[in-house]
N, C-alpha and C positions, 0 to 999 in steps of 0.2 A: 650960315648961308641958308636962306629959305628956299624950299623947292615947292613947285606947284603940286597941288594934291592930285591933279589928273596925271602928271608925270609919275608920281609915286604909285598911283593906282595901276598904271600901265606896267611899271617895273614889278609891282607885286604880283599882278596876273601873269606876266611873262615868266617870273621865277617859278611860280606854282605850276604853270604849263610845262615848262622845261623839266622840272622835277618829275612830273608824271611821265614824260617821255623817257627820262632816265630809268624810272622804275620799270617801265614797259620793256626797255632794252635789257635791263638786268634780268627780267623774267625770261627773256629769250636766251640770254647768256646762261642762266641756270638750267634751262632745257638742254642746251648743247652740252653743258658740263655733265649733266646726268647721263645723257647718251654716251658721251665719250668715256665716262667712268664705267658704265655698264658694259660697253664693248671692250674695256681694258686697253683703250688706245694709249694709255700712259705706260703700259707694261713693256717698255722697251729700254730698261735700264733705270727706271724710277721706282721708288719704293711704293708710291701711292699716287692717286690722281692729284692729291693736294700738292705733293712734291713737284709733280710735273707742271701744274698750274702756277705754282710760285715761280718756277724757272721760266715757263713760257710767256707769261704775261706780267710778271714782276710784282705779284701780290706778295705781301709778307707771308710767311708760312702759316701764321695764325689765321689771317684773312682767307687764305686759300683753303684751309681746313673748314672754316665756317661756310664758305661758298659751296664746297662739296657737301657738307652736312645738310645745308638748306636745300640744295638741289635734290639730293636723295629724298629728304622729307617731303618735298613738294610733289614727288612722284606719286605719293599716296594721299595727297591733300589737294585735290583739284580745285576746290572753292578758293583756297588761299592762293594757289597758283594763278587762277583766273583773276582774282582781285589785283594781284601784283601786275599781271600783264596788261590790265586795263588802267593801271595807275591809280587805282582806288586805295591801295594800301602801299606804304613805302617799304622798301627793302628792310629797313630797320624794324618796322612793326612785324613784318612776315618773319624775319629772323627770330625775333623774340617769341612769336607765337609757335613757330615750328619746334621750339624747345619743349613745349608741353602738349601740343595738338596731337590728337589721334583722329582717325576717320570718324570715330564716334562723337568726338567733341569739336570737330572742325567747324561746323556750322555756328555753334554757340560762340566759339572763340573768334570767328570772323566778325560776328556782331560786336564783340568786345573791342576788336581791333578798329572797326569803323567808328565806334563811339569814342574810343580813347583820344583824348586831347582835342576833341571837337567841340566840346561844351565850354571850354575855357575861353574867355574873351582875349583878344590880342591886346596887349597893353598899349596905351597911347604913346608911351615912350619906353625904350628899352630899360630894363632894370639897371640902375647905375649909369645909364647913358644920357645923352642929351637929345633934345628934339629941336626941330626948326623953329618951334614957337609953342605957345600954349594950345592944347587940344581940348575941346569941350565935350568930346564924346570917345567912347571906346567901341571900336567895331568888332564884330564877331569874326573870328578867323575863318576863311574858307578852306575847307579840308576836302581833299580828293577822296 
C-alpha cells in the first residue's frame, strides 16, 4: 500500500511533537517524585519511594527505582532537567546521562546528549523492513 508523502510527514511530525510532550510530562513527574521522596511521603508502610511508586502507579520495581534515581539526580543537574522539560532530550537520554553526570560535567554531557543520534540520517526504509516504494533520497532525522 502506497502512502502519500505529505501524510507520512504529518505523522512523522505529530509523533515527534507528542514524544516531546511526553518527555515534558515526564520531567514534571520526576519533579513530583523528587519532592515526594524528599518529604518521605512514601514512609507510611513502604520500604522506599520506589516501592511506593511501583504500588501506586504500577511501574515495575526496576522502573520505579530508575525513576526515583533519575528524579534525585536531576535535583542537582538543572540543565539536564530543563532540557527534558522542554522536550529537547528524551527521558532515555537523560536517564543514561544521569548515570555519569555531575554538576561539573553536566554542561558538557548535555552537549553530548543533544548531539547523540542527531547526525545519523534516517534510513529510507527500515532495516529489514519494506517501504511503500523506491526512495531516491535519505532525509536527516529531526531531533528535538
